[in-house]
C-alpha positions in Angstrom: 2.1 -19.4 4.5 -0.6 -19.2 6.7 -0.1 -15.8 9.5 -1.3 -16.0 12.6 -3.3 -12.1 13.5 -3.2 -10.9 16.6 -5.8 -8.0 17.9 -3.5 -6.2 20.8 -0.3 -5.1 20.7 0.0 -6.1 23.9 -0.1 -10.1 22.3 3.0 -9.7 20.6 4.7 -10.7 24.3 2.9 -13.8 24.2 4.3 -14.8 20.9 7.9 -14.1 21.8 7.3 -16.2 24.8 7.0 -18.7 22.8 9.3 -18.2 19.8 12.1 -17.4 22.6 14.1 -15.2 20.3 18.1 -14.8 20.8 17.5 -11.0 19.8 14.8 -8.7 19.3 15.3 -6.2 16.7 12.3 -3.7 16.6 12.2 -1.0 13.6 9.8 1.7 13.4 9.4 5.0 12.5 10.3 7.5 15.1 7.6 9.4 14.8 4.9 6.8 14.9 6.2 4.6 17.7 6.0 7.9 19.7 2.7 8.6 18.9 1.1 5.8 18.5 1.7 5.0 21.9 3.7 2.2 20.8 6.5 2.7 22.6 5.5 3.4 26.4 3.1 0.3 25.4 6.1 -2.3 24.3 8.5 -0.3 26.7 8.5 -3.0 29.3 8.9 -6.0 26.2 11.8 -4.2 24.9 13.5 -4.4 28.4 12.7 -7.4 28.9 14.8 -9.2 25.8 17.0 -6.3 25.6 16.1 -5.5 22.4 17.9 -3.3 19.6 16.0 -0.3 17.7 16.3 1.0 14.1 14.6 4.1 13.2 17.1 5.6 10.1 15.4 5.6 7.1 13.7 7.5 4.9 9.9 7.8 4.0 10.5 6.4 0.8 12.6 3.0 1.6 15.9 3.4 0.2 18.6 0.4 -0.9 20.9 2.5 1.9 18.3 2.2 4.6 17.5 -1.5 3.8 21.0 -3.0 3.9 21.9 -0.5 7.7 19.0 -2.2 9.1 20.6 -5.5 8.0 23.5 -5.1 9.3 21.4 -4.0 12.4 20.1 -7.7 12.5 23.4 -9.3 12.6 24.8 -13.0 12.1 22.2 -14.4 14.7 19.1 -16.4 13.0 17.1 -16.9 16.2 16.2 -13.4 15.8 12.6 -11.5 15.6 12.0 -8.3 13.8 9.2 -6.4 15.4 8.1 -3.1 12.8 5.7 -0.6 13.6 4.9 1.9 11.2 3.5 2.5 8.0 4.4 0.9 4.7 7.8 2.1 5.0 8.7 0.9 7.8 6.9 -2.2 7.1 9.0 -2.9 4.0 12.6 -1.9 5.6 11.6 -5.1 7.7 11.0 -7.2 5.4 13.9 -6.3 3.0 16.1 -6.3 5.7 14.9 -9.8 6.7 15.6 -10.8 3.0 18.8 -9.7 2.8 19.6 -11.2 6.2 18.1 -14.4 4.4 20.8 -14.0 1.9 23.8 -13.8 3.8 24.3 -10.0 3.0 24.7 -6.9 0.4 25.1 -9.0 -3.0 25.4 -6.9 -6.0 22.2 -5.1 -7.6 20.3 -7.6 -4.7 16.7 -5.3 -5.1 16.6 -6.7 -9.5 17.9 -10.5 -8.2 14.7 -13.3 -9.0 16.6 -16.2 -8.9 18.5 -18.5 -6.2 16.9 -16.8 -3.2 17.5 -17.9 0.2 13.7 -17.5 2.6 13.6 -15.7 5.2 15.4 -17.2 8.5 14.2 -14.4 11.2 10.6 -14.5 12.7 8.8 -11.4 11.3 6.1 -9.2 13.1 4.0 -6.5 11.6 2.2 -3.9 13.4 1.0 -0.7 11.2 0.3 2.3 12.6 -1.6 3.4 9.6 -4.7 2.0 7.4 -3.7 2.4 3.9 -0.7 0.1 2.2 -1.8 -3.2 3.9 2.1 -3.8 3.2 1.7 -6.6 6.6 -0.4 -8.7 4.0 1.8 -8.8 1.2 4.9 -11.0 0.1 6.7 -7.9 -1.8 8.4 -4.5 -0.7 9.0 -1.9 -2.1 12.5 0.0 -2.4 14.3 2.6 -4.3 17.8 2.3 -5.5 18.9 5.8 -7.4 16.4 7.1 -7.8 14.2 4.3 -9.4 11.1 2.5 -7.9 12.1 -1.7 -7.6 9.4 -4.2 -6.3 11.5 -7.4 -4.5 9.1 -10.1 -3.9 9.8 -13.8 -2.3 6.9 -16.2 -0.6 8.8 -15.8 2.7 8.6 -11.7 3.0 5.1 -12.3 4.5 5.4 -11.7 8.1 4.6 -14.1 10.4 2.1 -12.7 12.2 0.4 -9.2 12.0 -1.4 -7.0 14.9 -4.5 -4.8 13.7 -4.6 -2.9 16.8 -6.5 0.6 16.1 -5.9 2.2 19.1 -2.2 2.8 17.1 -3.6 4.9 14.3 -6.0 7.3 16.8 -3.3 10.3 16.8 -3.0 9.8 12.8 -3.7 13.6 11.5 -6.6 13.9 9.0 -4.3 14.2 6.1 -2.2 10.9 6.8 -5.9 9.4 7.5 -7.2 10.5 4.7 -4.3 9.6 2.1 -3.9 6.2 3.7 -6.6 5.2 3.4 -7.4 6.3 0.0 -4.9 4.5 -1.1 -6.9 1.2 0.6 -9.6 2.2 -1.1 -7.0 2.5 -5.1 -6.0 -0.7 -4.1 -9.3 -2.6 -3.7 -10.6 -0.8 -6.9 -7.7 -1.8 -8.9 -7.7 -5.5 -7.8 -10.6 -6.0 -9.2 -10.1 -5.2 -12.4 -6.4 -6.3 -12.5 -5.8 -9.5 -15.1 -4.3 -11.0 -12.0 -7.6 -11.0 -10.6 -8.7 -14.7 -9.4 -11.8 -15.3 -6.9 -10.2 -15.3 -3.9 -8.7 -11.8 -4.7 -11.9 -10.0 -5.8 -13.6 -11.5 -2.1 -10.9 -9.4 -0.7 -11.3 -6.7 -2.8 -14.7 -6.4 -2.8 -14.8 -6.2 1.3 -11.9 -4.0 1.3 -13.9 -1.3 -1.2 -17.2 -2.1 1.1 -15.2 -0.8 4.0 -13.5 1.6 3.0 -15.9 3.7 1.3 -18.6 3.4 3.9 -16.0 4.5 6.6 -13.0 6.6 5.2 -15.0 9.9 5.1 -16.0 9.5 8.4 -12.9 8.0 10.1 -11.1 11.4 8.0 -13.7 14.2 9.2 -15.4 12.5 12.5 -13.5 9.7 13.4 -13.9 7.2 16.5 -12.4 4.3 17.0 -15.3 1.7 15.2 -14.4 3.8 12.3 -10.8 3.5 12.6 -10.6 -0.5 12.8 -12.8 -1.2 10.1 -10.3 1.2 7.4 -7.5 -0.8 9.3 -9.3 -3.7 8.3 -10.1 -2.4 4.4 -6.0 -1.5 4.1 -5.7 -5.5 5.5 -7.9 -6.7 2.5 -6.5 -4.6 0.3 -2.9 -5.6 0.8 -4.1 -9.5 0.6 -5.9 -8.5 -2.6 -2.8 -7.2 -4.2 -1.0 -9.9 -3.0 -2.9 -12.2 -5.0 -3.8 -9.6 -8.2 -1.3 -6.7 -7.8 -2.0 -3.1 -9.1 -2.6 -1.9 -12.5 -2.3 1.3 -13.8 -3.3 3.6 -11.3 -0.5 2.8 -9.3 1.6 2.9 -12.4 1.3 6.4 -13.2 1.2 7.4 -9.8 5.2 7.3 -8.4 6.4 10.3 -10.3 3.7 12.3 -9.1 5.3 10.7 -5.7 8.7 11.0 -6.3 9.0 14.5 -7.8 6.5 16.7 -7.0 5.9 15.3 -3.2 2.6 13.9 -3.4 1.8 11.6 -0.8 1.2 7.9 -2.4 -2.6 7.5 -1.6 -3.2 10.8 -3.0 -1.2 10.9 -6.3 -2.9 7.1 -6.6 -6.3 8.7 -6.0 -6.1 11.4 -8.4 -4.4 9.1 -11.4 -7.6 6.6 -10.2 -9.9 10.0 -11.1 -8.2 10.2 -14.9 -8.8 6.5 -15.7 -12.3 6.4 -14.7 -12.7 9.7 -16.8 -11.2 7.9 -19.9 -13.0 4.8 -19.5 -16.2 7.2 -19.3 -14.9 9.2 -22.4 -14.0 6.4 -24.6 -16.7 3.7 -23.2 -17.9 2.2 -26.7 -13.8 1.8 -27.3 -12.0 0.5 -24.0 -15.1 -1.3 -21.8 -17.5 -2.6 -24.2 -14.4 -4.6 -25.7 -13.6 -6.3 -22.5 -16.0 -8.6 -20.7 -13.9 -8.3 -17.7 -13.8 -4.7 -16.9 -17.1 -4.2 -17.5 -18.2 -6.9 -15.0 -15.7 -5.5 -12.4 -16.8 -1.7 -13.2 -20.7 -3.0 -12.2 -19.6 -4.4 -9.7 -17.8 -1.2 -8.6 -20.5 0.5 -9.1 -22.7 -1.2 -7.1 -20.4 -0.3 -3.8 -20.5 2.9 -4.8 -24.4 2.7 -4.5 -24.8 3.7 -8.2 -27.4 2.0 -10.7 -25.3 0.4 -13.5 -26.9 0.9 -17.0 -25.3 1.2 -20.3 -26.6 5.0 -20.4 -25.4 6.2 -17.3 -22.1 4.7 -17.7 -19.4 6.0 -15.5 -20.6 9.0 -15.1 -21.8 8.8 -11.3 -19.4 6.3 -9.9 -16.6 9.0 -11.2 -18.4 11.8 -9.6 -18.6 10.0 -6.3 -14.9 9.5 -6.3 -14.2 12.4 -7.1 -16.9 14.3 -4.4 -15.2 11.4 -1.6 -11.7 12.9 -2.8 -12.9 16.0 -2.2 -14.5 15.8 0.9 -10.9 14.5 2.8 -9.1 16.6 1.1 -7.3 15.2 -1.5 -6.3 17.2 -4.5 -8.2 16.5 -7.9 -5.8 18.1 -10.0 -3.0 17.9 -11.5 -2.8 21.3 -11.2 -2.9 21.6 -7.9 0.3 19.5 -7.4 2.3 21.3 -9.3 2.3 19.7 -12.7 0.9 22.4 -14.7 2.0 22.1 -18.4 1.7 19.4 -21.0 5.1 19.2 -20.5 4.8 17.8 -17.1 1.7 15.6 -18.6 4.2 13.9 -21.1 6.8 13.5 -18.3 4.7 11.5 -16.2 3.4 9.3 -18.9 6.9 8.4 -19.6 7.8 7.5 -16.3 4.9 5.0 -16.0 6.0 1.9 -14.3 5.9 -0.9 -17.3 4.9 -3.8 -14.6 1.9 -2.2 -13.5 1.0 -1.2 -16.6 0.6 -4.7 -17.9 -1.7 -5.6 -15.0 -4.1 -3.0 -16.9 -7.0 -4.9 -18.2 -7.0 -2.4 -21.2 -3.6 -1.7 -23.2 -2.8 1.8 -22.9 -0.3 3.6 -25.1 2.4 6.6 -24.0 -0.3 9.1 -26.2 -3.4 7.2 -24.2 -1.9 8.0 -21.1 -1.1 11.1 -21.7 -5.1 11.7 -22.5 -5.5 10.2 -19.0 -3.3 12.5 -17.4 -5.4 15.3 -19.5 -8.4 14.5 -17.7 -7.2 15.8 -14.4 -4.9 18.7 -15.5 
């Protein structure tokens, strides 16, 4: 499926003029919709199409949220869903479209993988954060009874995406930092993922270069050019993990978010710091035996501006990653996140997402995961 790219929010009007939908549903994070300026800029379009709005969902998408959004779509086939917001809003819209295609709610729909109908509604994604790259992927996250699940289908990739950096201009530094770190972490994990391809590697390299060059300035002294670069980085990282998926950094991070309330981007960045330190400490055991990982790390080092050699190993890369985290206000220890005890670290290691962990370039046992976490305690 080819995704159409638009550069300004107002360009959505041209799509709707072409598509002529019978119904327009706008799914949005209420705060982002207002503060980004999207509500004002879309007011006349919404009025023209007598749009219905859906704002009622939680920051981490829940099954009930997706089901309610799908109900708001009704039985109309000729419907366009316009989603404005961050990764959670975009995932809710994707999930609602998925349910709409299946004819409504079915038992444990989030875990079904066969006999799935393709999306019938048209979907336009307008990210207001530069982080998850969800607008560029064919999967969506949903939480069922506290457990995270990923729903995947080729038709979950939106028909069109609007990459308008002006919509991110009102973001506070903390959200800008967490979102940007998520994008960079996705790029790094994509580079060493087992499922990486030449196409995903190209996207990931571009995302990493843009992210490293622009994140600190976007957080601390933002200009629109920096924000546009981070929006591009996030989109490219999304395109990368759409192919390669993520790895152990994400696999370890989810409980930090669900139990301790650590923003997702900060959680994955901290876990990545632990993985880099563990690779550095066990270089001969981990890296020397894995050519794919060694090549990936050499490329990552180059993007960090580090000379790659056996003597330096990963020390400089790890130090620069930690420095970036500090520059943008991200915690660098589990204790700073509230996970202070050995028991906390054991629980984090046991709560790892097996699917993401299986895509990591080297196997990691529970005991080894505890070791990773001990480096950032």
